[in-house]
C-alpha positions in Angstrom: 155.0 148.9 144.8 158.5 149.9 143.7 161.3 147.7 145.2 163.0 150.7 146.8 159.9 151.2 149.0 160.0 147.6 150.1 163.6 147.6 151.3 164.6 148.2 155.0 165.4 151.8 155.8 168.9 152.2 157.3 168.9 155.3 159.4 172.0 157.4 158.6 172.4 161.1 158.1 172.5 160.6 154.3 169.4 158.5 154.2 167.4 160.8 156.4 168.5 163.8 154.3 167.1 161.9 151.3 163.6 161.8 152.8 161.1 164.3 151.7 158.0 165.0 153.8 155.8 167.2 151.5 152.1 167.3 151.2 152.5 167.6 147.4 154.1 164.1 147.2 152.0 161.3 145.8 150.3 159.7 148.8 152.1 156.4 148.4 155.5 158.1 148.6 154.5 160.1 151.7 153.2 156.9 153.2 156.6 155.4 152.8 158.6 158.4 154.0 156.6 159.1 157.2 157.5 155.8 158.9 161.1 156.3 157.8 161.1 159.7 159.5 159.7 158.2 162.7 162.4 155.5 162.5 165.0 158.3 162.4 163.5 160.0 165.4 163.5 156.7 167.4 167.0 155.9 166.3 168.4 159.3 167.1 166.7 159.5 170.5 166.6 156.0 171.9 169.1 153.6 170.2 172.7 153.8 171.3 174.1 153.9 167.8 171.7 156.6 166.8 172.5 158.7 169.9 176.2 158.4 169.0 175.5 159.4 165.4 173.7 162.6 166.6 176.4 163.4 169.1 179.2 163.0 166.5 177.5 164.5 163.5 174.8 166.9 164.6 171.0 166.3 164.2 169.5 164.7 161.1 168.4 167.1 158.4 164.8 166.3 157.7 163.4 167.9 154.5 159.8 168.8 155.3 157.2 171.4 154.5 156.4 173.5 157.6 152.9 172.0 158.2 154.2 168.4 158.4 157.2 169.3 160.6 154.9 171.3 162.9 152.5 168.3 163.2 155.5 166.0 163.9 156.9 168.3 166.6 153.4 168.7 168.2 153.0 164.9 168.3 156.4 164.3 169.8 155.9 167.1 172.4 152.5 165.6 173.4 154.1 162.2 173.8 156.9 163.7 175.9 154.5 165.6 178.2 152.3 162.5 178.7 155.4 160.5 179.7 155.1 158.2 176.6 158.7 158.8 175.6 161.7 157.2 177.2 163.7 160.4 177.6 161.5 162.3 180.0 159.4 165.5 180.0 161.7 167.6 177.8 162.1 166.4 174.2 165.3 167.5 172.4 164.9 166.8 168.7 167.5 164.7 167.0 166.6 166.4 163.7 166.5 169.9 162.3 163.9 170.9 159.8 165.1 171.7 156.3 162.6 173.3 153.9 161.3 170.8 151.4 
């Protein structure tokens, strides 16, 4: 596995913008990028420093093809409705989808 895939992912606007969630990616690259995208969602919605980042700099720009972003949004919405997310029944995304 390439070293870059083994390093910790630091969630910042620039690093999230560098992610690509695309079904055409090699499976090992998508397998690395998906957890990083979830880290960005958790950071932007739950962690104090991430919430401040979003408030000061707008949502993260997440490069994704429509099918994957729809699946992500459906998953997060279902977590929210079931009360499995810290911020209540209405989920406000900390990212905006950018075409991949």
